[in-house]
Biopython code that builds the backbone (N, CA, C, O; Angstrom):
import numpy as np
from Bio.PDB.StructureBuilder import StructureBuilder

atoms = [
    (1, "ALA", "N", (41.651, -35.856, 5.643)),
    (1, "ALA", "CA", (42.396, -35.046, 4.701)),
    (1, "ALA", "C", (41.867, -33.619, 4.676)),
    (1, "ALA", "O", (42.607, -32.678, 4.386)),
    (2, "PHE", "N", (40.574, -33.463, 4.984)),
    (2, "PHE", "CA", (39.989, -32.134, 4.930)),
    (2, "PHE", "C", (40.025, -31.417, 6.273)),
    (2, "PHE", "O", (39.549, -30.286, 6.369)),
    (3, "ASP", "N", (40.570, -32.032, 7.301)),
    (3, "ASP", "CA", (40.567, -31.421, 8.625)),
    (3, "ASP", "C", (41.178, -30.028, 8.624)),
    (3, "ASP", "O", (40.701, -29.131, 9.319)),
    (4, "ALA", "N", (42.234, -29.851, 7.842)),
    (4, "ALA", "CA", (42.912, -28.558, 7.828)),
    (4, "ALA", "C", (42.537, -27.718, 6.618)),
    (4, "ALA", "O", (43.058, -26.617, 6.442)),
    (5, "LEU", "N", (41.634, -28.227, 5.780)),
    (5, "LEU", "CA", (41.252, -27.508, 4.570)),
    (5, "LEU", "C", (40.016, -26.660, 4.826)),
    (5, "LEU", "O", (38.957, -27.181, 5.175)),
    (6, "PHE", "N", (40.155, -25.376, 4.654)),
    (6, "PHE", "CA", (39.003, -24.491, 4.750)),
    (6, "PHE", "C", (39.297, -23.254, 3.929)),
    (6, "PHE", "O", (40.451, -22.956, 3.623)),
    (7, "PHE", "N", (38.263, -22.550, 3.582)),
    (7, "PHE", "CA", (38.414, -21.320, 2.823)),
    (7, "PHE", "C", (37.711, -20.215, 3.586)),
    (7, "PHE", "O", (36.704, -20.451, 4.253)),
    (8, "VAL", "N", (38.232, -19.040, 3.489)),
    (8, "VAL", "CA", (37.633, -17.896, 4.164)),
    (8, "VAL", "C", (36.360, -17.507, 3.432)),
    (8, "VAL", "O", (36.372, -17.308, 2.217)),
    (9, "THR", "N", (35.265, -17.400, 4.167)),
    (9, "THR", "CA", (34.013, -16.957, 3.570)),
    (9, "THR", "C", (34.242, -15.592, 2.937)),
    (9, "THR", "O", (34.847, -14.707, 3.540)),
    (10, "GLY", "N", (33.760, -15.438, 1.739)),
    (10, "GLY", "CA", (33.964, -14.183, 1.024)),
    (10, "GLY", "C", (35.248, -14.188, 0.240)),
    (10, "GLY", "O", (35.578, -13.212, -0.434)),
    (11, "GLY", "N", (35.989, -15.301, 0.324)),
    (11, "GLY", "CA", (37.283, -15.379, -0.334)),
    (11, "GLY", "C", (37.186, -15.646, -1.821)),
    (11, "GLY", "O", (36.141, -16.025, -2.349)),
    (12, "ILE", "N", (38.304, -15.436, -2.470)),
    (12, "ILE", "CA", (38.435, -15.689, -3.898)),
    (12, "ILE", "C", (39.559, -16.691, -4.088)),
    (12, "ILE", "O", (40.677, -16.465, -3.625)),
    (13, "PHE", "N", (39.278, -17.786, -4.756)),
    (13, "PHE", "CA", (40.298, -18.759, -5.108)),
    (13, "PHE", "C", (40.633, -18.492, -6.566)),
    (13, "PHE", "O", (39.769, -18.687, -7.421)),
    (14, "PRO", "N", (41.853, -18.053, -6.896)),
    (14, "PRO", "CA", (42.149, -17.548, -8.228)),
    (14, "PRO", "C", (42.286, -18.602, -9.319)),
    (14, "PRO", "O", (42.170, -18.267, -10.498)),
    (15, "GLY", "N", (42.526, -19.856, -8.972)),
    (15, "GLY", "CA", (42.815, -20.857, -9.999)),
    (15, "GLY", "C", (41.774, -21.936, -10.098)),
    (15, "GLY", "O", (40.596, -21.719, -9.816)),
    (16, "TRP", "N", (42.230, -23.119, -10.507)),
    (16, "TRP", "CA", (41.386, -24.294, -10.684)),
    (16, "TRP", "C", (41.338, -25.035, -9.366)),
    (16, "TRP", "O", (42.382, -25.329, -8.783)),
    (17, "LEU", "N", (40.159, -25.340, -8.891)),
    (17, "LEU", "CA", (39.967, -26.047, -7.633)),
    (17, "LEU", "C", (39.497, -27.458, -7.956)),
    (17, "LEU", "O", (38.380, -27.650, -8.437)),
    (18, "ASP", "N", (40.345, -28.440, -7.694)),
    (18, "ASP", "CA", (40.099, -29.826, -8.074)),
    (18, "ASP", "C", (39.829, -30.659, -6.827)),
    (18, "ASP", "O", (40.748, -30.979, -6.073)),
    (19, "LEU", "N", (38.567, -31.008, -6.617)),
    (19, "LEU", "CA", (38.160, -31.821, -5.467)),
    (19, "LEU", "C", (37.471, -33.101, -5.939)),
    (19, "LEU", "O", (36.742, -33.726, -5.168)),
    (20, "ARG", "N", (37.688, -33.498, -7.186)),
    (20, "ARG", "CA", (36.967, -34.637, -7.767)),
    (20, "ARG", "C", (37.151, -35.914, -6.955)),
    (20, "ARG", "O", (38.228, -36.213, -6.439)),
    (21, "GLY", "N", (36.036, -36.657, -6.867)),
    (21, "GLY", "CA", (36.044, -37.950, -6.203)),
    (21, "GLY", "C", (36.047, -37.912, -4.690)),
    (21, "GLY", "O", (36.195, -38.957, -4.058)),
    (22, "CYS", "N", (35.890, -36.754, -4.092)),
    (22, "CYS", "CA", (35.963, -36.610, -2.637)),
    (22, "CYS", "C", (34.584, -36.733, -1.992)),
    (22, "CYS", "O", (33.557, -36.465, -2.617)),
    (23, "THR", "N", (34.593, -37.137, -0.753)),
    (23, "THR", "CA", (33.404, -37.006, 0.072)),
    (23, "THR", "C", (33.649, -35.751, 0.894)),
    (23, "THR", "O", (34.507, -35.728, 1.776)),
    (24, "LEU", "N", (32.896, -34.723, 0.598)),
    (24, "LEU", "CA", (33.118, -33.437, 1.254)),
    (24, "LEU", "C", (32.475, -33.435, 2.630)),
    (24, "LEU", "O", (31.338, -33.881, 2.785)),
    (25, "PRO", "N", (33.186, -32.943, 3.623)),
    (25, "PRO", "CA", (32.656, -32.970, 4.990)),
    (25, "PRO", "C", (31.593, -31.906, 5.233)),
    (25, "PRO", "O", (31.559, -30.871, 4.568)),
    (26, "GLU", "N", (30.729, -32.189, 6.200)),
    (26, "GLU", "CA", (29.750, -31.195, 6.649)),
    (26, "GLU", "C", (30.515, -29.948, 7.089)),
    (26, "GLU", "O", (31.586, -30.059, 7.686)),
    (27, "GLY", "N", (29.985, -28.783, 6.803)),
    (27, "GLY", "CA", (30.579, -27.541, 7.273)),
    (27, "GLY", "C", (31.712, -27.002, 6.417)),
    (27, "GLY", "O", (32.259, -25.945, 6.732)),
    (28, "LEU", "N", (32.090, -27.705, 5.323)),
    (28, "LEU", "CA", (33.141, -27.179, 4.456)),
    (28, "LEU", "C", (32.657, -25.887, 3.820)),
    (28, "LEU", "O", (31.564, -25.843, 3.255)),
    (29, "VAL", "N", (33.448, -24.854, 3.908)),
    (29, "VAL", "CA", (33.098, -23.560, 3.322)),
    (29, "VAL", "C", (33.970, -23.351, 2.093)),
    (29, "VAL", "O", (35.189, -23.212, 2.198)),
    (30, "LEU", "N", (33.335, -23.331, 0.932)),
    (30, "LEU", "CA", (34.055, -23.070, -0.308)),
    (30, "LEU", "C", (34.131, -21.558, -0.525)),
    (30, "LEU", "O", (33.320, -20.817, 0.030)),
    (31, "PRO", "N", (35.097, -21.091, -1.324)),
    (31, "PRO", "CA", (35.182, -19.646, -1.585)),
    (31, "PRO", "C", (33.956, -19.154, -2.345)),
    (31, "PRO", "O", (33.299, -19.930, -3.039)),
    (32, "GLN", "N", (33.652, -17.873, -2.216)),
    (32, "GLN", "CA", (32.502, -17.298, -2.928)),
    (32, "GLN", "C", (32.763, -17.221, -4.422)),
    (32, "GLN", "O", (31.826, -17.252, -5.220)),
    (33, "THR", "N", (34.029, -17.122, -4.806)),
    (33, "THR", "CA", (34.401, -17.033, -6.212)),
    (33, "THR", "C", (35.573, -17.967, -6.480)),
    (33, "THR", "O", (36.560, -17.972, -5.745)),
    (34, "VAL", "N", (35.449, -18.755, -7.539)),
    (34, "VAL", "CA", (36.571, -19.544, -8.040)),
    (34, "VAL", "C", (36.897, -18.954, -9.406)),
    (34, "VAL", "O", (36.069, -18.996, -10.316)),
    (35, "GLY", "N", (38.094, -18.408, -9.552)),
    (35, "GLY", "CA", (38.474, -17.729, -10.782)),
    (35, "GLY", "C", (38.628, -18.652, -11.971)),
    (35, "GLY", "O", (38.363, -18.261, -13.107)),
    (36, "GLY", "N", (39.057, -19.882, -11.711)),
    (36, "GLY", "CA", (39.206, -20.879, -12.765)),
    (36, "GLY", "C", (38.042, -21.838, -12.734)),
    (36, "GLY", "O", (36.893, -21.437, -12.546)),
    (37, "SER", "N", (38.348, -23.109, -12.919)),
    (37, "SER", "CA", (37.320, -24.143, -12.945)),
    (37, "SER", "C", (37.191, -24.817, -11.594)),
    (37, "SER", "O", (38.117, -24.792, -10.784)),
    (38, "LEU", "N", (36.030, -25.425, -11.354)),
    (38, "LEU", "CA", (35.757, -26.160, -10.120)),
    (38, "LEU", "C", (35.331, -27.563, -10.508)),
    (38, "LEU", "O", (34.291, -27.756, -11.137)),
    (39, "ASP", "N", (36.149, -28.551, -10.124)),
    (39, "ASP", "CA", (35.868, -29.946, -10.473)),
    (39, "ASP", "C", (35.435, -30.692, -9.221)),
    (39, "ASP", "O", (36.241, -30.962, -8.331)),
    (40, "LEU", "N", (34.151, -31.019, -9.168)),
    (40, "LEU", "CA", (33.576, -31.785, -8.066)),
    (40, "LEU", "C", (33.018, -33.115, -8.584)),
    (40, "LEU", "O", (32.178, -33.731, -7.928)),
    (41, "SER", "N", (33.479, -33.557, -9.755)),
    (41, "SER", "CA", (32.941, -34.782, -10.351)),
    (41, "SER", "C", (33.125, -35.961, -9.407)),
    (41, "SER", "O", (34.181, -36.143, -8.800)),
    (42, "GLY", "N", (32.058, -36.758, -9.302)),
    (42, "GLY", "CA", (32.094, -37.942, -8.469)),
    (42, "GLY", "C", (32.030, -37.694, -6.978)),
    (42, "GLY", "O", (32.201, -38.628, -6.194)),
    (43, "CYS", "N", (31.791, -36.472, -6.568)),
    (43, "CYS", "CA", (31.750, -36.127, -5.146)),
    (43, "CYS", "C", (30.381, -36.411, -4.532)),
    (43, "CYS", "O", (29.357, -36.435, -5.216)),
    (44, "THR", "N", (30.403, -36.617, -3.258)),
    (44, "THR", "CA", (29.184, -36.619, -2.475)),
    (44, "THR", "C", (29.144, -35.273, -1.773)),
    (44, "THR", "O", (30.011, -34.967, -0.955)),
    (45, "LEU", "N", (28.141, -34.473, -2.092)),
    (45, "LEU", "CA", (28.022, -33.134, -1.522)),
    (45, "LEU", "C", (27.116, -33.197, -0.300)),
    (45, "LEU", "O", (26.001, -33.711, -0.383)),
    (46, "PRO", "N", (27.582, -32.680, 0.831)),
    (46, "PRO", "CA", (26.761, -32.736, 2.044)),
    (46, "PRO", "C", (25.599, -31.754, 1.993)),
    (46, "PRO", "O", (25.641, -30.759, 1.270)),
    (47, "GLU", "N", (24.557, -32.048, 2.775)),
    (47, "GLU", "CA", (23.437, -31.110, 2.927)),
    (47, "GLU", "C", (23.991, -29.768, 3.389)),
    (47, "GLU", "O", (24.893, -29.722, 4.226)),
    (48, "GLY", "N", (23.462, -28.691, 2.854)),
    (48, "GLY", "CA", (23.819, -27.356, 3.312)),
    (48, "GLY", "C", (25.108, -26.792, 2.744)),
    (48, "GLY", "O", (25.491, -25.679, 3.103)),
    (49, "ILE", "N", (25.797, -27.528, 1.859)),
    (49, "ILE", "CA", (27.032, -26.970, 1.295)),
    (49, "ILE", "C", (26.684, -25.779, 0.406)),
    (49, "ILE", "O", (25.702, -25.807, -0.335)),
    (50, "ALA", "N", (27.486, -24.756, 0.491)),
    (50, "ALA", "CA", (27.298, -23.565, -0.334)),
    (50, "ALA", "C", (28.369, -23.571, -1.428)),
    (50, "ALA", "O", (29.560, -23.433, -1.152)),
    (51, "LEU", "N", (27.920, -23.734, -2.669)),
    (51, "LEU", "CA", (28.853, -23.650, -3.782)),
    (51, "LEU", "C", (29.180, -22.176, -4.025)),
    (51, "LEU", "O", (28.425, -21.302, -3.600)),
    (52, "PRO", "N", (30.292, -21.892, -4.701)),
    (52, "PRO", "CA", (30.631, -20.492, -4.993)),
    (52, "PRO", "C", (29.514, -19.802, -5.785)),
    (52, "PRO", "O", (28.773, -20.449, -6.524)),
    (53, "GLN", "N", (29.409, -18.494, -5.620)),
    (53, "GLN", "CA", (28.420, -17.725, -6.380)),
    (53, "GLN", "C", (28.833, -17.583, -7.836)),
    (53, "GLN", "O", (27.991, -17.473, -8.727)),
    (54, "THR", "N", (30.153, -17.586, -8.068)),
    (54, "THR", "CA", (30.696, -17.429, -9.414)),
    (54, "THR", "C", (31.834, -18.413, -9.625)),
    (54, "THR", "O", (32.718, -18.558, -8.781)),
    (55, "VAL", "N", (31.795, -19.087, -10.769)),
    (55, "VAL", "CA", (32.899, -19.944, -11.203)),
    (55, "VAL", "C", (33.334, -19.410, -12.556)),
    (55, "VAL", "O", (32.546, -19.403, -13.503)),
    (56, "GLY", "N", (34.592, -18.958, -12.659)),
    (56, "GLY", "CA", (35.074, -18.324, -13.882)),
    (56, "GLY", "C", (35.255, -19.276, -15.046)),
    (56, "GLY", "O", (35.115, -18.875, -16.201)),
    (57, "GLY", "N", (35.566, -20.538, -14.758)),
    (57, "GLY", "CA", (35.749, -21.556, -15.797)),
    (57, "GLY", "C", (34.567, -22.504, -15.805)),
    (57, "GLY", "O", (33.424, -22.091, -15.611)),
    (58, "TRP", "N", (34.852, -23.785, -16.032)),
    (58, "TRP", "CA", (33.767, -24.763, -16.043)),
    (58, "TRP", "C", (33.499, -25.288, -14.644)),
    (58, "TRP", "O", (34.337, -25.202, -13.747)),
    (59, "LEU", "N", (32.292, -25.837, -14.490)),
    (59, "LEU", "CA", (31.874, -26.477, -13.241)),
    (59, "LEU", "C", (31.488, -27.902, -13.580)),
    (59, "LEU", "O", (30.545, -28.137, -14.335)),
    (60, "ASP", "N", (32.224, -28.856, -13.016)),
    (60, "ASP", "CA", (32.010, -30.264, -13.307)),
    (60, "ASP", "C", (31.383, -30.947, -12.102)),
    (60, "ASP", "O", (32.008, -31.082, -11.050)),
    (61, "LEU", "N", (30.127, -31.377, -12.274)),
    (61, "LEU", "CA", (29.393, -32.111, -11.241)),
    (61, "LEU", "C", (28.972, -33.488, -11.756)),
    (61, "LEU", "O", (28.009, -34.068, -11.255)),
    (62, "ILE", "N", (29.688, -34.015, -12.758)),
    (62, "ILE", "CA", (29.350, -35.309, -13.350)),
    (62, "ILE", "C", (29.331, -36.385, -12.269)),
    (62, "ILE", "O", (30.295, -36.558, -11.523)),
    (63, "GLY", "N", (28.212, -37.104, -12.203)),
    (63, "GLY", "CA", (28.093, -38.225, -11.289)),
    (63, "GLY", "C", (27.970, -37.869, -9.820)),
    (63, "GLY", "O", (28.100, -38.744, -8.964)),
    (64, "CYS", "N", (27.726, -36.625, -9.513)),
    (64, "CYS", "CA", (27.604, -36.203, -8.110)),
    (64, "CYS", "C", (26.236, -36.548, -7.539)),
    (64, "CYS", "O", (25.244, -36.667, -8.257)),
    (65, "THR", "N", (26.224, -36.702, -6.249)),
    (65, "THR", "CA", (24.975, -36.778, -5.511)),
    (65, "THR", "C", (24.667, -35.346, -5.088)),
    (65, "THR", "O", (25.401, -34.753, -4.298)),
    (66, "LEU", "N", (23.583, -34.797, -5.616)),
    (66, "LEU", "CA", (23.224, -33.405, -5.333)),
    (66, "LEU", "C", (22.147, -33.370, -4.253)),
    (66, "LEU", "O", (21.060, -33.916, -4.442)),
    (67, "PRO", "N", (22.442, -32.730, -3.122)),
    (67, "PRO", "CA", (21.472, -32.702, -2.025)),
    (67, "PRO", "C", (20.323, -31.730, -2.289)),
    (67, "PRO", "O", (20.450, -30.792, -3.076)),
    (68, "GLU", "N", (19.205, -31.974, -1.617)),
    (68, "GLU", "CA", (18.077, -31.030, -1.653)),
    (68, "GLU", "C", (18.579, -29.680, -1.150)),
    (68, "GLU", "O", (19.414, -29.625, -0.247)),
    (69, "GLY", "N", (18.083, -28.609, -1.720)),
    (69, "GLY", "CA", (18.435, -27.271, -1.268)),
    (69, "GLY", "C", (19.741, -26.738, -1.831)),
    (69, "GLY", "O", (20.148, -25.626, -1.494)),
    (70, "LEU", "N", (20.415, -27.519, -2.694)),
    (70, "LEU", "CA", (21.673, -27.062, -3.281)),
    (70, "LEU", "C", (21.425, -25.840, -4.148)),
    (70, "LEU", "O", (20.470, -25.805, -4.924)),
    (71, "VAL", "N", (22.279, -24.843, -4.019)),
    (71, "VAL", "CA", (22.208, -23.641, -4.846)),
    (71, "VAL", "C", (23.439, -23.635, -5.742)),
    (71, "VAL", "O", (24.573, -23.593, -5.264)),
    (72, "LEU", "N", (23.197, -23.678, -7.056)),
    (72, "LEU", "CA", (24.304, -23.624, -8.009)),
    (72, "LEU", "C", (24.761, -22.180, -8.168)),
    (72, "LEU", "O", (24.007, -21.257, -7.860)),
    (73, "PRO", "N", (25.995, -21.968, -8.648)),
    (73, "PRO", "CA", (26.463, -20.589, -8.876)),
    (73, "PRO", "C", (25.531, -19.838, -9.820)),
    (73, "PRO", "O", (24.885, -20.441, -10.677)),
    (74, "GLN", "N", (25.468, -18.531, -9.658)),
    (74, "GLN", "CA", (24.654, -17.700, -10.543)),
    (74, "GLN", "C", (25.281, -17.623, -11.933)),
    (74, "GLN", "O", (24.584, -17.524, -12.943)),
    (75, "THR", "N", (26.621, -17.669, -11.960)),
    (75, "THR", "CA", (27.352, -17.543, -13.216)),
    (75, "THR", "C", (28.427, -18.612, -13.293)),
    (75, "THR", "O", (29.222, -18.784, -12.368)),
    (76, "VAL", "N", (28.440, -19.330, -14.413)),
    (76, "VAL", "CA", (29.517, -20.263, -14.722)),
    (76, "VAL", "C", (30.110, -19.775, -16.041)),
    (76, "VAL", "O", (29.432, -19.779, -17.069)),
    (77, "GLY", "N", (31.367, -19.359, -16.013)),
    (77, "GLY", "CA", (31.994, -18.764, -17.191)),
    (77, "GLY", "C", (32.251, -19.748, -18.315)),
    (77, "GLY", "O", (32.281, -19.361, -19.483)),
    (78, "GLY", "N", (32.439, -21.017, -17.976)),
    (78, "GLY", "CA", (32.662, -22.063, -18.975)),
    (78, "GLY", "C", (31.456, -22.967, -19.056)),
    (78, "GLY", "O", (30.315, -22.516, -18.955)),
    (79, "SER", "N", (31.717, -24.249, -19.240)),
    (79, "SER", "CA", (30.640, -25.228, -19.371)),
    (79, "SER", "C", (30.165, -25.718, -18.008)),
    (79, "SER", "O", (30.903, -25.669, -17.024)),
    (80, "LEU", "N", (28.922, -26.191, -17.967)),
    (80, "LEU", "CA", (28.346, -26.784, -16.771)),
    (80, "LEU", "C", (28.024, -28.234, -17.089)),
    (80, "LEU", "O", (27.174, -28.521, -17.933)),
    (81, "TYR", "N", (28.712, -29.152, -16.406)),
    (81, "TYR", "CA", (28.561, -30.582, -16.639)),
    (81, "TYR", "C", (27.753, -31.201, -15.506)),
    (81, "TYR", "O", (28.227, -31.285, -14.373)),
    (82, "LEU", "N", (26.535, -31.633, -15.812)),
    (82, "LEU", "CA", (25.655, -32.284, -14.836)),
    (82, "LEU", "C", (25.317, -33.701, -15.292)),
    (82, "LEU", "O", (24.349, -34.294, -14.814)),
    (83, "ARG", "N", (26.103, -34.237, -16.204)),
    (83, "ARG", "CA", (25.835, -35.547, -16.802)),
    (83, "ARG", "C", (25.646, -36.619, -15.724)),
    (83, "ARG", "O", (26.470, -36.779, -14.823)),
    (84, "GLY", "N", (24.524, -37.350, -15.849)),
    (84, "GLY", "CA", (24.274, -38.478, -14.965)),
    (84, "GLY", "C", (23.765, -38.128, -13.581)),
    (84, "GLY", "O", (23.636, -39.014, -12.737)),
    (85, "CYS", "N", (23.477, -36.878, -13.327)),
    (85, "CYS", "CA", (23.006, -36.463, -12.004)),
    (85, "CYS", "C", (21.485, -36.563, -11.902)),
    (85, "CYS", "O", (20.770, -36.456, -12.898)),
    (86, "THR", "N", (21.020, -36.767, -10.700)),
    (86, "THR", "CA", (19.605, -36.609, -10.400)),
    (86, "THR", "C", (19.477, -35.225, -9.786)),
    (86, "THR", "O", (20.003, -34.959, -8.706)),
    (87, "LEU", "N", (18.776, -34.353, -10.484)),
    (87, "LEU", "CA", (18.654, -32.974, -10.017)),
    (87, "LEU", "C", (17.498, -32.885, -9.032)),
    (87, "LEU", "O", (16.382, -33.292, -9.355)),
    (88, "PRO", "N", (17.746, -32.359, -7.833)),
    (88, "PRO", "CA", (16.682, -32.285, -6.832)),
    (88, "PRO", "C", (15.607, -31.266, -7.206)),
    (88, "PRO", "O", (15.863, -30.312, -7.940)),
    (89, "GLU", "N", (14.407, -31.489, -6.688)),
    (89, "GLU", "CA", (13.309, -30.542, -6.888)),
    (89, "GLU", "C", (13.743, -29.163, -6.395)),
    (89, "GLU", "O", (14.425, -29.049, -5.377)),
    (90, "GLY", "N", (13.352, -28.132, -7.111)),
    (90, "GLY", "CA", (13.641, -26.764, -6.698)),
    (90, "GLY", "C", (15.013, -26.268, -7.092)),
    (90, "GLY", "O", (15.352, -25.118, -6.813)),
    (91, "LEU", "N", (15.826, -27.113, -7.744)),
    (91, "LEU", "CA", (17.159, -26.673, -8.157)),
    (91, "LEU", "C", (17.033, -25.637, -9.257)),
    (91, "LEU", "O", (16.290, -25.835, -10.218)),
    (92, "ALA", "N", (17.751, -24.541, -9.123)),
    (92, "ALA", "CA", (17.787, -23.504, -10.152)),
    (92, "ALA", "C", (19.143, -23.569, -10.849)),
    (92, "ALA", "O", (20.188, -23.532, -10.200)),
    (93, "LEU", "N", (19.112, -23.667, -12.171)),
    (93, "LEU", "CA", (20.357, -23.638, -12.926)),
    (93, "LEU", "C", (20.894, -22.213, -12.943)),
    (93, "LEU", "O", (20.134, -21.268, -12.732)),
    (94, "PRO", "N", (22.197, -22.043, -13.191)),
    (94, "PRO", "CA", (22.755, -20.686, -13.243)),
    (94, "PRO", "C", (22.040, -19.826, -14.284)),
    (94, "PRO", "O", (21.480, -20.344, -15.250)),
    (95, "GLN", "N", (22.065, -18.523, -14.080)),
    (95, "GLN", "CA", (21.474, -17.601, -15.057)),
    (95, "GLN", "C", (22.300, -17.577, -16.333)),
    (95, "GLN", "O", (21.765, -17.432, -17.432)),
    (96, "THR", "N", (23.632, -17.725, -16.168)),
    (96, "THR", "CA", (24.540, -17.651, -17.303)),
    (96, "THR", "C", (25.508, -18.822, -17.281)),
    (96, "THR", "O", (26.167, -19.082, -16.274)),
    (97, "VAL", "N", (25.585, -19.532, -18.416)),
    (97, "VAL", "CA", (26.583, -20.576, -18.626)),
    (97, "VAL", "C", (27.325, -20.177, -19.896)),
    (97, "VAL", "O", (26.728, -20.109, -20.970)),
    (98, "GLY", "N", (28.615, -19.915, -19.779)),
    (98, "GLY", "CA", (29.390, -19.408, -20.911)),
    (98, "GLY", "C", (29.702, -20.441, -21.975)),
    (98, "GLY", "O", (29.975, -20.085, -23.121)),
    (99, "GLY", "N", (29.666, -21.717, -21.616)),
    (99, "GLY", "CA", (29.985, -22.788, -22.558)),
    (99, "GLY", "C", (28.806, -23.721, -22.737)),
    (99, "GLY", "O", (27.664, -23.280, -22.864)),
    (100, "TRP", "N", (29.092, -25.024, -22.745)),
    (100, "TRP", "CA", (28.057, -26.036, -22.913)),
    (100, "TRP", "C", (27.275, -26.235, -21.632)),
    (100, "TRP", "O", (27.766, -25.974, -20.534)),
    (101, "LEU", "N", (26.047, -26.704, -21.794)),
    (101, "LEU", "CA", (25.232, -27.172, -20.680)),
    (101, "LEU", "C", (24.968, -28.650, -20.957)),
    (101, "LEU", "O", (24.208, -28.991, -21.863)),
    (102, "ASP", "N", (25.598, -29.523, -20.173)),
    (102, "ASP", "CA", (25.532, -30.954, -20.413)),
    (102, "ASP", "C", (24.586, -31.608, -19.410)),
    (102, "ASP", "O", (24.917, -31.771, -18.236)),
    (103, "LEU", "N", (23.401, -31.977, -19.898)),
    (103, "LEU", "CA", (22.371, -32.608, -19.068)),
    (103, "LEU", "C", (22.124, -34.057, -19.486)),
    (103, "LEU", "O", (21.095, -34.633, -19.131)),
    (104, "ARG", "N", (23.054, -34.653, -20.237)),
    (104, "ARG", "CA", (22.869, -36.029, -20.711)),
    (104, "ARG", "C", (22.743, -36.986, -19.527)),
    (104, "ARG", "O", (23.545, -36.957, -18.593)),
    (105, "GLY", "N", (21.723, -37.829, -19.592)),
    (105, "GLY", "CA", (21.528, -38.842, -18.564)),
    (105, "GLY", "C", (21.004, -38.322, -17.246)),
    (105, "GLY", "O", (20.961, -39.060, -16.262)),
    (106, "CYS", "N", (20.604, -37.061, -17.209)),
    (106, "CYS", "CA", (20.087, -36.474, -15.968)),
    (106, "CYS", "C", (18.618, -36.822, -15.770)),
    (106, "CYS", "O", (17.858, -36.988, -16.724)),
    (107, "THR", "N", (18.252, -36.923, -14.517)),
    (107, "THR", "CA", (16.848, -36.958, -14.147)),
    (107, "THR", "C", (16.492, -35.523, -13.799)),
    (107, "THR", "O", (16.988, -34.968, -12.818)),
    (108, "LEU", "N", (15.623, -34.925, -14.617)),
    (108, "LEU", "CA", (15.300, -33.506, -14.469)),
    (108, "LEU", "C", (13.995, -33.337, -13.697)),
    (108, "LEU", "O", (13.017, -34.033, -13.969)),
    (109, "PRO", "N", (13.977, -32.408, -12.731)),
    (109, "PRO", "CA", (12.730, -32.154, -12.012)),
    (109, "PRO", "C", (11.728, -31.429, -12.915)),
    (109, "PRO", "O", (12.107, -30.736, -13.860)),
    (110, "GLU", "N", (10.477, -31.602, -12.610)),
    (110, "GLU", "CA", (9.398, -30.926, -13.341)),
    (110, "GLU", "C", (9.602, -29.416, -13.295)),
    (110, "GLU", "O", (9.880, -28.858, -12.233)),
    (111, "GLY", "N", (9.466, -28.755, -14.436)),
    (111, "GLY", "CA", (9.504, -27.304, -14.487)),
    (111, "GLY", "C", (10.891, -26.687, -14.397)),
    (111, "GLY", "O", (11.010, -25.490, -14.137)),
    (112, "LEU", "N", (11.948, -27.476, -14.604)),
    (112, "LEU", "CA", (13.308, -26.926, -14.540)),
    (112, "LEU", "C", (13.494, -25.872, -15.620)),
    (112, "LEU", "O", (13.274, -26.141, -16.801)),
    (113, "ALA", "N", (13.895, -24.676, -15.220)),
    (113, "ALA", "CA", (14.120, -23.583, -16.165)),
    (113, "ALA", "C", (15.577, -23.594, -16.621)),
    (113, "ALA", "O", (16.494, -23.711, -15.808)),
    (114, "LEU", "N", (15.771, -23.470, -17.920)),
    (114, "LEU", "CA", (17.124, -23.403, -18.464)),
    (114, "LEU", "C", (17.717, -22.024, -18.198)),
    (114, "LEU", "O", (16.978, -21.069, -17.956)),
    (115, "PRO", "N", (19.050, -21.910, -18.241)),
    (115, "PRO", "CA", (19.681, -20.600, -18.042)),
    (115, "PRO", "C", (19.218, -19.582, -19.086)),
    (115, "PRO", "O", (18.828, -19.945, -20.195)),
    (116, "GLN", "N", (19.268, -18.312, -18.712)),
    (116, "GLN", "CA", (18.908, -17.246, -19.648)),
    (116, "GLN", "C", (19.895, -17.193, -20.806)),
    (116, "GLN", "O", (19.515, -16.912, -21.943)),
    (117, "THR", "N", (21.171, -17.468, -20.510)),
    (117, "THR", "CA", (22.229, -17.410, -21.518)),
    (117, "THR", "C", (23.068, -18.670, -21.461)),
    (117, "THR", "O", (23.581, -19.036, -20.403)),
    (118, "VAL", "N", (23.209, -19.332, -22.599)),
    (118, "VAL", "CA", (24.118, -20.467, -22.733)),
    (118, "VAL", "C", (24.977, -20.169, -23.956)),
    (118, "VAL", "O", (24.457, -20.032, -25.063)),
    (119, "GLY", "N", (26.306, -20.068, -23.761)),
    (119, "GLY", "CA", (27.200, -19.696, -24.835)),
    (119, "GLY", "C", (27.488, -20.816, -25.834)),
    (119, "GLY", "O", (27.899, -20.556, -26.965)),
    (120, "GLY", "N", (27.271, -22.052, -25.414)),
    (120, "GLY", "CA", (27.540, -23.199, -26.286)),
    (120, "GLY", "C", (26.279, -23.999, -26.529)),
    (120, "GLY", "O", (25.169, -23.466, -26.531)),
    (121, "ARG", "N", (26.476, -25.303, -26.736)),
    (121, "ARG", "CA", (25.358, -26.192, -27.011)),
    (121, "ARG", "C", (24.736, -26.695, -25.714)),
    (121, "ARG", "O", (25.364, -26.705, -24.655)),
    (122, "ILE", "N", (23.470, -27.114, -25.839)),
    (122, "ILE", "CA", (22.788, -27.770, -24.726)),
    (122, "ILE", "C", (22.637, -29.237, -25.101)),
    (122, "ILE", "O", (22.038, -29.565, -26.125)),
    (123, "TYR", "N", (23.179, -30.111, -24.273)),
    (123, "TYR", "CA", (23.097, -31.552, -24.499)),
    (123, "TYR", "C", (22.109, -32.153, -23.527)),
    (123, "TYR", "O", (22.211, -31.932, -22.321)),
    (124, "ARG", "N", (21.139, -32.921, -24.044)),
    (124, "ARG", "CA", (20.145, -33.592, -23.197)),
    (124, "ARG", "C", (20.160, -35.075, -23.435)),
    (124, "ARG", "O", (19.391, -35.808, -22.812)),
]
sb = StructureBuilder()
sb.init_structure("model")
sb.init_model(0)
sb.init_chain("A")
sb.init_seg("    ")
for serial, (resi, resn, name, xyz) in enumerate(atoms, 1):
    if name == "N":
        sb.init_residue(resn, " ", resi, " ")
    sb.init_atom(name, np.array(xyz, "f"), 0.0, 1.0, " ", f" {name:<3s}", serial, name[0])
structure = sb.get_structure()
């Protein structure tokens, strides 16, 4: 299904990008900016995947398998849902989360730094 799906590096996807429940292939290039929300809940993320630098809405990673070396966006305009995830060592949370930060049921690595700005509540 993803054979013909690709995004131009440096591109902007203006709306909501819904890829929930997918097994994302190696080499998939996501846009650098998603103007709306990005739903990757239940996905298996391959090693080396580059998530967008900016997500204008919420970012849903509930139940995802997060690979070592994953870099989360620097800015998430809405909420960041990491419920039930095992966060790999060295993962840096975004600097800014405009809504909630949902870490319920997460396995957190030692020394995980919270975002500088969270616009809503933090759930642990």
